One Martini backbone bead per residue (centre of mass of N, CA, C, O) as a GRO file, in nm:
protein
  236
    1MET     BB    1   4.505   0.161  -2.345
    2LYS     BB    2   4.467   0.341  -2.097
    3LYS     BB    3   4.361   0.585  -2.257
    4ALA     BB    4   4.113   0.446  -2.378
    5PHE     BB    5   3.977   0.372  -2.109
    6THR     BB    6   3.952   0.660  -2.001
    7SER     BB    7   3.777   0.766  -2.235
    8LEU     BB    8   3.541   0.569  -2.195
    9MET     BB    9   3.467   0.648  -1.904
   10SER     BB   10   3.406   0.944  -1.967
   11MET     BB   11   3.171   0.887  -2.161
   12LEU     BB   12   2.992   0.740  -1.954
   13PHE     BB   13   2.961   0.974  -1.748
   14VAL     BB   14   2.827   1.165  -1.955
   15ALA     BB   15   2.585   0.964  -2.043
   16LEU     BB   16   2.432   0.883  -1.786
   17PRO     BB   17   2.235   1.128  -1.744
   18VAL     BB   18   2.086   1.091  -2.014
   19PHE     BB   19   1.964   0.802  -1.933
   20SER     BB   20   1.858   0.854  -1.632
   21GLY     BB   21   1.649   1.077  -1.665
   22PRO     BB   22   1.414   0.924  -1.815
   23ALA     BB   23   1.395   0.691  -1.608
   24TRP     BB   24   1.316   0.861  -1.364
   25ALA     BB   25   1.060   0.986  -1.488
   26ALA     BB   26   0.911   0.718  -1.533
   27ASP     BB   27   0.905   0.624  -1.236
   28HIS     BB   28   0.763   0.872  -1.121
   29GLU     BB   29   0.502   0.839  -1.285
   30LYS     BB   30   0.425   0.556  -1.181
   31ASP     BB   31   0.401   0.637  -0.878
   32GLU     BB   32   0.186   0.851  -0.919
   33ASP     BB   33  -0.023   0.657  -1.041
   34ARG     BB   34  -0.053   0.482  -0.788
   35LEU     BB   35  -0.170   0.703  -0.612
   36LYS     BB   36  -0.415   0.766  -0.788
   37ASN     BB   37  -0.527   0.472  -0.798
   38SER     BB   38  -0.575   0.442  -0.496
   39GLY     BB   39  -0.802   0.651  -0.483
   40THR     BB   40  -0.992   0.523  -0.693
   41VAL     BB   41  -1.029   0.246  -0.556
   42LEU     BB   42  -1.139   0.342  -0.285
   43LYS     BB   43  -1.389   0.486  -0.393
   44GLU     BB   44  -1.521   0.244  -0.536
   45ILE     BB   45  -1.544   0.065  -0.282
   46LEU     BB   46  -1.708   0.282  -0.102
   47ASP     BB   47  -1.957   0.288  -0.327
   48VAL     BB   48  -2.052   0.027  -0.257
   49PRO     BB   49  -2.300  -0.124  -0.085
   50GLU     BB   50  -2.095  -0.372   0.000
   51ASP     BB   51  -1.873  -0.269   0.212
   52ILE     BB   52  -1.697  -0.132   0.440
   53PRO     BB   53  -1.743  -0.100   0.752
   54GLN     BB   54  -1.765   0.190   0.926
   55ASP     BB   55  -1.659   0.097   1.207
   56LEU     BB   56  -1.386  -0.003   1.096
   57LEU     BB   57  -1.285   0.252   0.955
   58ASP     BB   58  -1.292   0.425   1.225
   59LYS     BB   59  -1.072   0.219   1.374
   60ALA     BB   60  -0.852   0.279   1.187
   61ASP     BB   61  -0.516   0.375   1.158
   62CYS     BB   62  -0.484   0.238   0.869
   63VAL     BB   63  -0.450   0.253   0.501
   64VAL     BB   64  -0.427   0.009   0.234
   65VAL     BB   65  -0.347   0.030  -0.124
   66PHE     BB   66  -0.379  -0.216  -0.402
   67PRO     BB   67  -0.355  -0.176  -0.729
   68SER     BB   68  -0.339  -0.424  -0.940
   69VAL     BB   69  -0.274  -0.713  -0.857
   70LEU     BB   70  -0.066  -0.965  -0.972
   71LYS     BB   71  -0.162  -1.293  -1.104
   72ALA     BB   72   0.067  -1.561  -1.199
   73ALA     BB   73   0.044  -1.912  -1.317
   74PHE     BB   74   0.229  -2.237  -1.320
   75ILE     BB   75   0.177  -2.434  -1.047
   76VAL     BB   76   0.317  -2.164  -0.950
   77GLY     BB   77   0.231  -1.907  -0.741
   78GLY     BB   78   0.193  -1.540  -0.759
   79SER     BB   79   0.254  -1.202  -0.617
   80TYR     BB   80   0.241  -0.839  -0.710
   81GLY     BB   81   0.239  -0.516  -0.537
   82ARG     BB   82   0.162  -0.156  -0.554
   83GLY     BB   83   0.128   0.115  -0.311
   84ALA     BB   84  -0.055   0.270  -0.031
   85MET     BB   85  -0.006   0.440   0.299
   86SER     BB   86  -0.226   0.567   0.552
   87CYS     BB   87  -0.229   0.770   0.852
   88ARG     BB   88  -0.300   0.879   1.143
   89LYS     BB   89  -0.217   1.129   1.325
   90GLY     BB   90  -0.029   1.081   1.585
   91GLN     BB   91   0.049   0.879   1.854
   92ASP     BB   92  -0.280   0.775   1.863
   93PHE     BB   93  -0.436   0.797   1.591
   94ARG     BB   94  -0.638   1.089   1.600
   95GLY     BB   95  -0.589   1.231   1.349
   96SER     BB   96  -0.526   1.318   1.056
   97TRP     BB   97  -0.443   1.248   0.745
   98GLY     BB   98  -0.144   1.148   0.602
   99ALA     BB   99   0.121   1.090   0.447
  100PRO     BB  100   0.226   0.860   0.222
  101THR     BB  101   0.343   0.535   0.183
  102MET     BB  102   0.503   0.322   0.000
  103MET     BB  103   0.409  -0.015  -0.112
  104ALA     BB  104   0.461  -0.379  -0.080
  105LEU     BB  105   0.326  -0.683  -0.227
  106GLU     BB  106   0.395  -1.027  -0.137
  107GLY     BB  107   0.339  -1.361  -0.286
  108GLY     BB  108   0.243  -1.716  -0.242
  109SER     BB  109   0.135  -2.014  -0.428
  110PHE     BB  110   0.022  -2.353  -0.436
  111GLY     BB  111  -0.072  -2.490  -0.748
  112PHE     BB  112  -0.311  -2.524  -0.998
  113GLN     BB  113  -0.229  -2.259  -1.221
  114ILE     BB  114  -0.396  -2.057  -1.473
  115GLY     BB  115  -0.314  -1.753  -1.539
  116GLY     BB  116  -0.447  -1.416  -1.494
  117GLU     BB  117  -0.496  -1.154  -1.230
  118ALA     BB  118  -0.650  -0.858  -1.125
  119THR     BB  119  -0.621  -0.711  -0.792
  120ASP     BB  120  -0.776  -0.545  -0.534
  121PHE     BB  121  -0.646  -0.397  -0.227
  122VAL     BB  122  -0.760  -0.366   0.120
  123LEU     BB  123  -0.613  -0.242   0.425
  124LEU     BB  124  -0.663  -0.266   0.775
  125VAL     BB  125  -0.511  -0.100   1.040
  126MET     BB  126  -0.599  -0.155   1.391
  127ASN     BB  127  -0.301  -0.102   1.516
  128GLU     BB  128   0.011  -0.026   1.636
  129ARG     BB  129   0.148  -0.292   1.582
  130GLY     BB  130   0.089  -0.308   1.280
  131ALA     BB  131   0.208  -0.034   1.197
  132SER     BB  132   0.498  -0.062   1.308
  133GLY     BB  133   0.581  -0.311   1.149
  134ILE     BB  134   0.539  -0.201   0.857
  135LEU     BB  135   0.727   0.063   0.893
  136THR     BB  136   1.003  -0.101   0.955
  137SER     BB  137   0.936  -0.376   0.788
  138LYS     BB  138   0.905  -0.681   0.691
  139VAL     BB  139   0.580  -0.848   0.678
  140LYS     BB  140   0.423  -1.142   0.782
  141LEU     BB  141   0.125  -1.262   0.725
  142GLY     BB  142   0.035  -1.452   1.019
  143ALA     BB  143   0.310  -1.395   1.190
  144ASP     BB  144   0.395  -1.088   1.250
  145ALA     BB  145   0.087  -1.045   1.158
  146SER     BB  146  -0.236  -1.038   1.201
  147VAL     BB  147  -0.495  -1.182   0.980
  148ALA     BB  148  -0.818  -1.095   0.826
  149ALA     BB  149  -1.115  -1.128   0.694
  150GLY     BB  150  -1.326  -0.893   0.611
  151PRO     BB  151  -1.613  -0.764   0.661
  152VAL     BB  152  -1.927  -0.692   0.504
  153GLY     BB  153  -2.112  -0.417   0.529
  154ARG     BB  154  -2.245  -0.141   0.678
  155THR     BB  155  -2.381  -0.333   0.930
  156ALA     BB  156  -2.155  -0.493   1.012
  157SER     BB  157  -2.011  -0.659   1.258
  158ALA     BB  158  -1.701  -0.618   1.451
  159GLU     BB  159  -1.782  -0.830   1.694
  160THR     BB  160  -1.535  -1.042   1.644
  161ASP     BB  161  -1.278  -1.242   1.696
  162ALA     BB  162  -1.116  -1.171   1.443
  163THR     BB  163  -1.135  -0.854   1.458
  164LEU     BB  164  -1.030  -0.820   1.753
  165ARG     BB  165  -0.737  -0.967   1.695
  166ALA     BB  166  -0.659  -0.823   1.448
  167ASP     BB  167  -0.428  -0.618   1.288
  168ILE     BB  168  -0.551  -0.711   1.002
  169LEU     BB  169  -0.772  -0.622   0.734
  170SER     BB  170  -0.894  -0.788   0.434
  171TYR     BB  171  -0.944  -0.694   0.085
  172SER     BB  172  -1.121  -0.764  -0.234
  173ARG     BB  173  -1.109  -0.697  -0.603
  174ALA     BB  174  -1.270  -0.897  -0.865
  175ARG     BB  175  -1.468  -0.861  -1.124
  176GLY     BB  176  -1.653  -0.675  -0.912
  177ALA     BB  177  -1.584  -0.838  -0.662
  178PHE     BB  178  -1.646  -0.805  -0.305
  179ALA     BB  179  -1.416  -0.912  -0.036
  180GLY     BB  180  -1.294  -1.096   0.192
  181ILE     BB  181  -0.939  -1.181   0.258
  182ALA     BB  182  -0.687  -1.404   0.287
  183LEU     BB  183  -0.310  -1.324   0.348
  184GLU     BB  184  -0.151  -1.554   0.427
  185GLY     BB  185   0.208  -1.526   0.351
  186SER     BB  186   0.226  -1.252   0.295
  187THR     BB  187   0.404  -0.951   0.216
  188ILE     BB  188   0.491  -0.634   0.377
  189ARG     BB  189   0.641  -0.320   0.255
  190PRO     BB  190   0.839  -0.074   0.212
  191ASP     BB  191   0.893   0.152  -0.073
  192ASP     BB  192   1.177   0.318  -0.098
  193GLY     BB  193   1.207   0.389  -0.397
  194ALA     BB  194   0.927   0.528  -0.431
  195ASN     BB  195   0.971   0.743  -0.213
  196ARG     BB  196   1.199   0.887  -0.364
  197GLN     BB  197   1.027   0.965  -0.607
  198ILE     BB  198   0.804   1.130  -0.456
  199TYR     BB  199   1.009   1.308  -0.240
  200GLY     BB  200   1.324   1.339  -0.349
  201GLN     BB  201   1.406   1.151  -0.100
  202LYS     BB  202   1.532   0.993   0.179
  203ILE     BB  203   1.254   0.846   0.362
  204PRO     BB  204   1.128   0.702   0.607
  205ALA     BB  205   0.828   0.568   0.654
  206ARG     BB  206   0.784   0.657   0.949
  207GLN     BB  207   0.836   0.959   0.897
  208ILE     BB  208   0.616   1.015   0.696
  209VAL     BB  209   0.374   0.920   0.890
  210ARG     BB  210   0.462   1.028   1.204
  211SER     BB  211   0.571   1.332   1.199
  212GLY     BB  212   0.381   1.555   1.034
  213LYS     BB  213   0.608   1.700   0.810
  214VAL     BB  214   0.494   1.572   0.553
  215ALA     BB  215   0.390   1.641   0.256
  216ILE     BB  216   0.132   1.612   0.047
  217PRO     BB  217   0.115   1.493  -0.249
  218PRO     BB  218  -0.064   1.558  -0.529
  219ALA     BB  219  -0.123   1.248  -0.603
  220ALA     BB  220  -0.268   1.211  -0.292
  221GLN     BB  221  -0.519   1.394  -0.253
  222ASN     BB  222  -0.753   1.198  -0.314
  223LEU     BB  223  -0.698   0.986  -0.100
  224ILE     BB  224  -0.713   1.179   0.149
  225SER     BB  225  -0.996   1.302   0.095
  226ILE     BB  226  -1.150   1.037   0.124
  227LEU     BB  227  -1.073   0.975   0.415
  228GLU     BB  228  -1.178   1.242   0.538
  229SER     BB  229  -1.481   1.201   0.441
  230ARG     BB  230  -1.533   0.893   0.550
  231THR     BB  231  -1.299   0.921   0.811
  232PRO     BB  232  -1.224   1.188   1.012
  233SER     BB  233  -1.249   1.002   1.277
  234HIS     BB  234  -1.158   0.835   1.553
  235LYS     BB  235  -1.303   0.519   1.678
  236SER     BB  236  -1.307   0.303   1.958
   0.00000   0.00000   0.00000
C-alpha cells in the first residue's frame, strides 16, 4: 500500500508541470490582454469630445484604468474588475510615466437589480496620499481614501471643493455614455498574482511603480505612450 501511494505521488509530481504550464500561459495571456485593453479604453475615452478635463489629467499623479468591469446581481449587487495603474516617476511624481502595476477593483451594492452590464472605469489619483495607500494595501474608497465623481468636459473647471479635497476622481463609460461616477464603498488593491504573470517574478506594486527600475512590458507600451502624448508633464 505504501509503495502504491509513493508511486502515485511520483506520477502526480511528474504530471503537475504538464498541466500547470498551459494554465500559466493562459493566465499570462489574459493579463497581457488586460494591459492592452487598458490602453485601448483610455484612448477611446480621451478621444470623446466631453472627456476628462485636461487640467485634471495634468495634475494627476497616477491613472488607473479598469476595462469592462462586470456588474451582475439579483437583489444583491456586486462588481469586480481588473486593470492597470501607472504613475509619473520620481519621488514628487514629476517625471515620465512608469511601468504599470496590475490592479483589482471590487465593490458591492444592495438593491433590486437584475441583469448585468460591463463598464469601463478610469480613476485619477490626485496626490501622494492616494497613490501611497493604493500601492501599499487594499484601500476602501470613501473611507481609506476620499473619492469624488470627476467633472467632464475639456474646459470644465477643476477648482471645486470636491476635486480639491478628493484623493481620487472617478469616471465611468457604459453603453457609450461617459460621466463622473461615485465609487464610495468599492475597494482597490494591487493584483499581486497578475503582476507575477506580467513581470515573471514577485515584485511589490510600490517597487514596480516607484523604483523607476522596472521596464515597461510590451503589452503596456500603448497605455504608456497615450499617457505620455496626452499629459507629458505634471502641472501643479
